[in-house]
C-alpha positions in Angstrom: -5.6 53.4 -53.3 -7.7 52.0 -50.3 -11.3 51.1 -50.5 -14.2 49.4 -48.6 -17.2 48.6 -50.3 -19.7 47.3 -47.7 -17.4 45.1 -45.9 -18.1 42.7 -42.8 -16.0 40.8 -40.8 -17.2 37.6 -38.4 -15.0 35.7 -37.0 -15.3 31.7 -36.2 -16.7 32.2 -32.9 -19.0 34.5 -34.0 -17.9 38.0 -33.1 -18.8 40.7 -35.8 -15.7 42.9 -35.7 -16.5 45.4 -38.4 -20.5 45.5 -39.6 -21.0 47.1 -43.2 -18.0 49.3 -43.3 -17.2 51.5 -46.7 -14.3 54.2 -46.7 -12.0 55.5 -49.6 -8.5 56.7 -48.7 -6.5 58.1 -52.1 -3.4 58.1 -53.1 -1.0 60.2 -51.1 -3.2 61.0 -48.5 -2.9 60.2 -44.6 -5.3 58.7 -42.5 -6.0 58.1 -38.8 -8.5 55.1 -37.5 -9.5 56.2 -34.2 -12.0 54.7 -31.5 -11.5 52.6 -28.7 -9.5 49.1 -28.2 -11.8 46.9 -30.0 -14.1 49.2 -31.7 -13.0 47.3 -35.3 -9.1 49.5 -35.8 -7.3 46.1 -36.0 -9.6 44.2 -38.0 -9.3 47.0 -40.8 -5.7 47.2 -40.4 -5.7 43.4 -40.8 -7.7 43.7 -43.9 -5.7 46.1 -45.5 -2.6 43.8 -45.2 -3.9 41.0 -46.2 -3.1 39.1 -43.0 -7.3 38.4 -43.2 -9.8 38.4 -45.9 -13.5 40.0 -45.3 -16.4 37.7 -44.7 -18.7 39.9 -47.1 -17.5 42.8 -49.3 -15.0 44.6 -51.2 -11.9 45.5 -50.3 -9.4 47.0 -52.7 -5.8 48.2 -52.4 -3.4 49.4 -54.7 -6.4 48.8 -57.7 -6.7 45.4 -56.5 -9.0 43.4 -55.1 -7.7 41.1 -51.8 -10.5 38.9 -51.6 -9.7 37.6 -55.3 -6.1 37.8 -54.7 -4.7 34.3 -54.6 -2.3 33.0 -52.0 0.6 32.5 -54.0 0.5 36.3 -54.6 0.3 37.8 -51.2 3.9 37.7 -51.2 4.1 40.8 -53.5 1.1 42.1 -52.5 2.4 43.1 -49.2 6.1 44.1 -50.7 4.6 47.3 -51.8 3.2 48.2 -48.2 5.2 48.9 -45.2 3.6 47.9 -41.8 4.8 49.9 -38.2 4.1 47.5 -35.0 3.3 49.4 -31.5 5.7 47.1 -30.3 8.1 47.5 -32.8 8.7 43.6 -32.9 12.2 43.9 -33.8 15.1 41.2 -33.6 17.0 41.4 -30.4 19.8 39.3 -31.1 20.5 41.3 -34.8 22.0 45.0 -35.1 19.8 47.7 -36.6 21.3 47.2 -40.0 19.9 43.6 -40.3 16.7 44.8 -38.8 16.0 47.3 -41.2 17.4 45.2 -43.8 15.1 42.1 -43.9 12.4 42.8 -45.6 15.2 43.3 -48.8 16.8 40.1 -47.9 13.8 38.4 -47.8 13.2 40.0 -51.3 16.0 39.4 -52.4 17.6 42.8 -53.5 21.1 42.6 -54.6 23.7 43.6 -51.6 24.9 46.8 -52.8 21.1 48.2 -53.6 20.5 46.5 -49.8 23.0 48.6 -48.4 22.1 52.0 -49.6 18.2 51.4 -49.7 19.5 50.8 -45.4 21.2 53.6 -44.8 18.8 56.0 -47.3 16.2 54.9 -44.7 18.2 55.3 -41.7 19.3 58.3 -42.6 15.4 59.8 -43.1 14.5 58.6 -39.5 17.9 60.2 -37.8 19.8 56.6 -37.2 22.7 57.1 -39.5 25.7 55.7 -37.5 23.8 53.6 -35.4 23.9 50.3 -37.8 25.8 48.7 -35.7 23.6 49.3 -32.5 21.7 46.2 -30.6 18.1 47.2 -30.6 18.4 47.2 -26.0 21.1 49.6 -26.9 18.5 52.1 -28.1 15.8 54.0 -26.7 12.1 52.9 -26.7 11.8 56.2 -29.4 14.6 54.8 -31.4 13.4 51.5 -31.8 10.4 52.8 -33.3 12.1 54.3 -35.7 14.3 51.6 -36.7 10.9 50.1 -36.9 9.6 52.8 -39.3 12.7 52.5 -41.4 12.3 48.9 -41.9 8.6 49.7 -43.3 10.0 52.5 -45.9 13.2 50.7 -46.8 11.5 48.7 -49.4 9.8 52.5 -51.1 6.3 51.6 -50.5 3.7 52.6 -51.6 1.2 52.6 -48.5 2.8 52.9 -45.1 0.3 51.0 -42.2 0.9 52.2 -38.3 -1.4 50.5 -35.6 -0.8 51.9 -32.7 2.6 53.4 -33.1 2.9 56.1 -30.6 1.0 53.7 -27.8 4.2 53.5 -25.6 6.0 56.6 -26.5 5.4 59.9 -24.1 3.4 63.0 -26.1 6.9 64.7 -27.3 8.4 61.2 -28.6 5.2 60.5 -30.1 5.3 63.7 -31.8 8.1 63.3 -33.4 6.8 60.0 -34.6 4.0 61.4 -36.3 6.3 64.0 -37.3 8.1 61.3 -39.9 5.0 60.0 -40.8 4.1 63.1 -42.0 7.2 63.6 -44.0 6.5 60.3 -46.1 2.8 61.7 -46.9 4.8 64.5 -48.5 6.5 62.4 -50.9 3.1 60.8 -51.9 3.2 57.7 -49.9 -0.3 56.6 -48.4 -0.8 56.7 -44.5 -2.9 54.9 -42.7 -2.9 54.9 -39.0 -4.5 53.5 -36.4 -4.5 55.4 -32.9 -6.3 56.4 -29.7 -4.6 59.3 -29.1 -6.7 61.9 -29.2 -4.7 64.6 -28.5 -2.1 63.6 -31.1 -4.6 63.3 -33.7 -6.2 66.5 -33.2 -2.5 68.2 -33.1 -1.7 66.8 -36.7 -5.2 68.0 -37.9 -5.5 65.0 -40.8 -9.0 63.0 -41.9 -10.3 60.7 -39.1 -11.7 57.9 -39.9 -13.7 57.2 -36.4 -14.5 53.3 -35.8 -17.4 52.0 -33.0 -18.9 48.8 -32.6 -17.2 47.8 -36.1 -18.9 50.6 -37.9 -17.2 53.9 -38.8 -17.9 57.7 -39.6 -15.5 59.3 -42.2 
């Protein structure tokens, strides 16, 4: 599902973020990327989501070599993937319904299908009934769950999360991780970057440790 083969990433300023990185994540697997801030976790996620391309080596996602994918094909590539951010990135002036529906609207999904999927996604994260609420009316934990609903509303094959519990206390973080586990149990491949060692140990999934731009799995 996700594979890195001898991947290097060097930025224009000369900083080498990744050095000879190789690993595999199988379909339906849940994996934690761990390591200190600046170790290279975010660079790996950017390569998976095609926000960036490798300097050398091969990154394959859903069987596609991302380095060979033309720019015009990137939007369709990303529609098969859900992304969860630490800071939610919700539209503050739009209600929960609109925030979750956004990926479907961009993809020109018929309204009836949008309505069905949005309500199903909100039900999955325990927020059905809060469709009309603005983000500011929600707790931080609820805002993160809206972000997760938005990420899964398109039924992605892969769910990627960058420090999704970084702003949450341990109980809320545990609730969010349970949601990711539920998606993994129905076949979604889940890749989570986290520096919360306690949480990683508690959920006992495979860990890929990143240090100095290199990995150990």
